[in-house]
ROPA-882124 format. One record per residue (C-alpha): residue number from 1; chain; x, y, z. Coordinates in steps of 0.1 Angstrom, whole numbers, always signed. Layout:
REM residues N
     k   c    east   north      up
   NUM   A       X       Y       Z
...
//
This chain:
REM residues 286
     k   c    east   north      up
     1   A     -71    +503    -144
     2   A     -82    +473    -113
     3   A    -102    +472     -93
     4   A    -105    +486     -57
     5   A    -108    +468     -28
     6   A    -149    +470     -15
     7   A    -159    +478     -48
     8   A    -188    +451     -54
     9   A    -205    +429     -80
    10   A    -198    +441    -119
    11   A    -222    +423    -150
    12   A    -214    +422    -186
    13   A    -223    +408    -219
    14   A    -195    +383    -232
    15   A    -192    +363    -263
    16   A    -205    +336    -241
    17   A    -232    +347    -224
    18   A    -234    +368    -191
    19   A    -205    +372    -174
    20   A    -205    +385    -133
    21   A    -180    +393    -110
    22   A    -186    +392     -73
    23   A    -163    +399     -41
    24   A    -153    +377     -17
    25   A    -167    +390     +20
    26   A    -142    +366     +36
    27   A    -108    +384     +15
    28   A    -108    +418     +12
    29   A     -92    +416     -24
    30   A    -103    +382     -40
    31   A    -133    +381     -66
    32   A    -155    +354     -80
    33   A    -159    +351    -116
    34   A    -193    +334    -129
    35   A    -207    +329    -165
    36   A    -242    +322    -168
    37   A    -244    +319    -132
    38   A    -218    +292    -130
    39   A    -185    +297    -111
    40   A    -151    +300    -136
    41   A    -126    +311    -118
    42   A    -121    +326     -83
    43   A     -90    +353     -78
    44   A     -73    +368     -50
    45   A     -53    +396     -63
    46   A     -29    +399     -31
    47   A     -21    +363     -27
    48   A     -22    +345     -59
    49   A     -11    +314     -48
    50   A     -47    +313     -28
    51   A     -69    +283     -44
    52   A    -103    +285     -31
    53   A    -120    +259     -52
    54   A    -111    +230     -48
    55   A    -104    +214     -79
    56   A     -82    +240     -91
    57   A     -63    +226     -59
    58   A     -60    +191     -72
    59   A     -45    +209    -105
    60   A     -24    +222     -86
    61   A     -11    +195     -70
    62   A      -3    +175     -99
    63   A     +17    +207    -111
    64   A     +36    +212     -79
    65   A     +43    +174     -81
    66   A     +54    +180    -117
    67   A     +88    +195    -106
    68   A    +107    +201     -79
    69   A     +93    +233     -61
    70   A    +101    +264     -76
    71   A    +120    +251    -113
    72   A    +104    +267    -141
    73   A     +80    +250    -160
    74   A     +69    +258    -199
    75   A     +23    +255    -190
    76   A      -2    +256    -222
    77   A     -37    +263    -204
    78   A     -62    +258    -230
    79   A     -94    +279    -210
    80   A     -85    +307    -193
    81   A    -110    +319    -168
    82   A    -100    +344    -147
    83   A     -60    +329    -150
    84   A     -60    +316    -118
    85   A     -39    +290    -127
    86   A     -12    +312    -147
    87   A     -14    +333    -123
    88   A      -8    +306     -94
    89   A     +21    +290    -117
    90   A     +41    +326    -124
    91   A     +38    +329     -83
    92   A     +51    +297     -72
    93   A     +75    +290    -104
    94   A     +91    +322    -107
    95   A    +101    +324    -144
    96   A     +81    +300    -162
    97   A     +73    +305    -200
    98   A     +34    +304    -200
    99   A     +10    +304    -225
   100   A     -26    +307    -222
   101   A     -56    +303    -246
   102   A     -91    +319    -241
   103   A    -118    +319    -272
   104   A    -139    +343    -255
   105   A    -126    +377    -263
   106   A    -153    +399    -241
   107   A    -141    +376    -210
   108   A    -110    +378    -219
   109   A    -109    +420    -215
   110   A    -134    +416    -189
   111   A    -109    +403    -165
   112   A     -81    +423    -177
   113   A    -101    +458    -166
   114   A    -114    +440    -135
   115   A     -86    +417    -125
   116   A     -59    +429    -139
   117   A     -24    +402    -140
   118   A      +9    +412    -129
   119   A     +28    +427    -161
   120   A     +48    +391    -167
   121   A     +75    +389    -204
   122   A     +66    +350    -200
   123   A     +28    +355    -195
   124   A     +13    +351    -233
   125   A     -21    +359    -230
   126   A     -39    +355    -268
   127   A     -80    +349    -275
   128   A     -80    +316    -301
   129   A     -94    +285    -298
   130   A     -80    +257    -281
   131   A     -75    +227    -308
   132   A     -67    +253    -332
   133   A     -40    +268    -308
   134   A     -22    +238    -298
   135   A     -22    +221    -335
   136   A      +3    +254    -339
   137   A     +24    +244    -312
   138   A     +61    +227    -320
   139   A     +68    +195    -310
   140   A     +84    +192    -272
   141   A     +73    +226    -265
   142   A     +54    +225    -232
   143   A     +59    +212    -199
   144   A     +25    +211    -192
   145   A     -12    +209    -210
   146   A     -41    +226    -186
   147   A     -75    +220    -202
   148   A    -101    +240    -185
   149   A    -119    +247    -212
   150   A    -158    +256    -211
   151   A    -187    +275    -228
   152   A    -203    +288    -201
   153   A    -211    +255    -181
   154   A    -202    +228    -208
   155   A    -170    +216    -226
   156   A    -166    +215    -264
   157   A    -170    +181    -279
   158   A    -134    +195    -294
   159   A    -117    +187    -267
   160   A    -128    +159    -262
   161   A    -114    +135    -283
   162   A     -86    +114    -287
   163   A     -73    +133    -317
   164   A     -75    +161    -297
   165   A     -53    +141    -267
   166   A     -26    +135    -296
   167   A     -19    +169    -303
   168   A     -12    +176    -267
   169   A     +10    +145    -263
   170   A     +28    +163    -295
   171   A     +33    +196    -279
   172   A     +45    +178    -245
   173   A     +81    +170    -235
   174   A     +86    +133    -229
   175   A     +79    +136    -196
   176   A     +54    +165    -190
   177   A     +15    +162    -182
   178   A     -18    +163    -191
   179   A     -41    +177    -163
   180   A     -83    +178    -174
   181   A    -107    +200    -157
   182   A    -144    +185    -163
   183   A    -174    +179    -151
   184   A    -199    +151    -150
   185   A    -225    +135    -127
   186   A    -243    +100    -132
   187   A    -241     +76    -148
   188   A    -204    +100    -153
   189   A    -206     +87    -189
   190   A    -184    +115    -206
   191   A    -159    +105    -175
   192   A    -153     +73    -186
   193   A    -152     +83    -219
   194   A    -124    +107    -216
   195   A    -107     +86    -185
   196   A    -103     +58    -216
   197   A     -98     +83    -243
   198   A     -70     +97    -228
   199   A     -55     +61    -214
   200   A     -54     +57    -256
   201   A     -26     +80    -258
   202   A     -10     +81    -226
   203   A      +4     +52    -204
   204   A      +2     +67    -173
   205   A     -31     +83    -162
   206   A     -52     +93    -128
   207   A     -81    +105    -113
   208   A     -89    +128     -92
   209   A    -124    +138     -75
   210   A    -149    +137     -41
   211   A    -159    +100     -40
   212   A    -201    +113     -37
   213   A    -194    +120     -74
   214   A    -167     +88     -84
   215   A    -198     +71     -70
   216   A    -225     +88     -88
   217   A    -238    +104     -69
   218   A    -241    +138     -75
   219   A    -226    +159    -104
   220   A    -188    +177     -96
   221   A    -158    +181    -111
   222   A    -130    +157    -114
   223   A     -95    +158    -123
   224   A     -74    +138    -148
   225   A     -34    +133    -149
   226   A     -19    +123    -178
   227   A     +22    +111    -185
   228   A     +40     +88    -208
   229   A     +64     +83    -174
   230   A     +52     +68    -135
   231   A     +33     +92    -123
   232   A     +36    +102     -86
   233   A      -1     +90     -72
   234   A     +13     +80     -36
   235   A     +21    +115     -30
   236   A      -5    +131     -48
   237   A     -27    +108     -32
   238   A     -20    +119      +5
   239   A     -19    +159      -7
   240   A     -57    +154     -25
   241   A     -68    +136     +10
   242   A     -53    +160     +35
   243   A     -73    +192     +12
   244   A    -102    +209     +31
   245   A    -122    +186     +10
   246   A    -110    +158      +4
   247   A    -100    +140     -26
   248   A    -103    +102     -35
   249   A     -78     +87     -66
   250   A     -80     +63     -90
   251   A     -50     +46    -106
   252   A     -46     +11    -122
   253   A     -70      -9    -118
   254   A     -86      +7     -97
   255   A     -95     +31    -120
   256   A     -98      +8    -150
   257   A    -127      -5    -132
   258   A    -145     +30    -130
   259   A    -139     +29    -172
   260   A    -155      +1    -175
   261   A    -149      -9    -208
   262   A    -158     +28    -224
   263   A    -151     +35    -261
   264   A    -123     +57    -269
   265   A    -142     +92    -285
   266   A    -135    +103    -317
   267   A    -130    +138    -340
   268   A    -170    +118    -358
   269   A    -185    +108    -323
   270   A    -170    +138    -303
   271   A    -205    +154    -283
   272   A    -205    +185    -260
   273   A    -202    +173    -224
   274   A    -242    +177    -203
   275   A    -249    +204    -188
   276   A    -254    +209    -148
   277   A    -284    +197    -131
   278   A    -309    +233    -133
   279   A    -305    +250    -102
   280   A    -272    +237     -97
   281   A    -254    +268     -92
   282   A    -279    +285     -71
   283   A    -274    +328     -67
   284   A    -240    +341     -50
   285   A    -246    +370     -24
   286   A    -229    +404     -36
//
């Protein structure tokens, strides 16, 4: 059974911590999913194309520019959360074949119970480790790989290395896109190393974030897009600049200056991302 309109806060213990579901008082059938106090997903059950979080809209903007409108895509989502982007793709590109991998079985059960997704034979949701499931995938089996893997508010080391990126490149179509959501703050060491690592595998890379994040003034989300073919950076820059919360795009020489000669990360030296600053995620209203 799914949510009923007006139903209040729900809390449950999951494998990676404590999950909370809070109603969005501005939208009648929308909810925010938090894990250990960190917002993970926002889902509008009435309108899956509504995307509340700006970083999700930035990922969606890159997705939208991957292929002509309505064209079905083969998408691998590493990291499930509330399945916000999988719902978005299913609604905006009917017929897309999608696979969602989520490591926390209890989180997936929590979402399935309270935020059920419409039945779709082309949407497969499974419990598993992102790295393990990626290694199992066949060559050229996806058009898009989205990496949005978090254990609470931190990204595991296993998805940050060049070996991981090489596996993603292996499963992508030659014209495919590799999309990564990451979080970082001053001095942006993780983000710079991730750019260098991904650029070591894909010749085309761009990065989108708030200007204040890119300048190292605050902690926040950064969305990276990579490909083997030329990226539509001008169109993407216009999309993110025109958002409710404008973003800035770095590519080419600007992105090279941003990464500042950071070293490529390997399995041998990869570490989890830094935790967000204490108190960054204050209590949300019930």
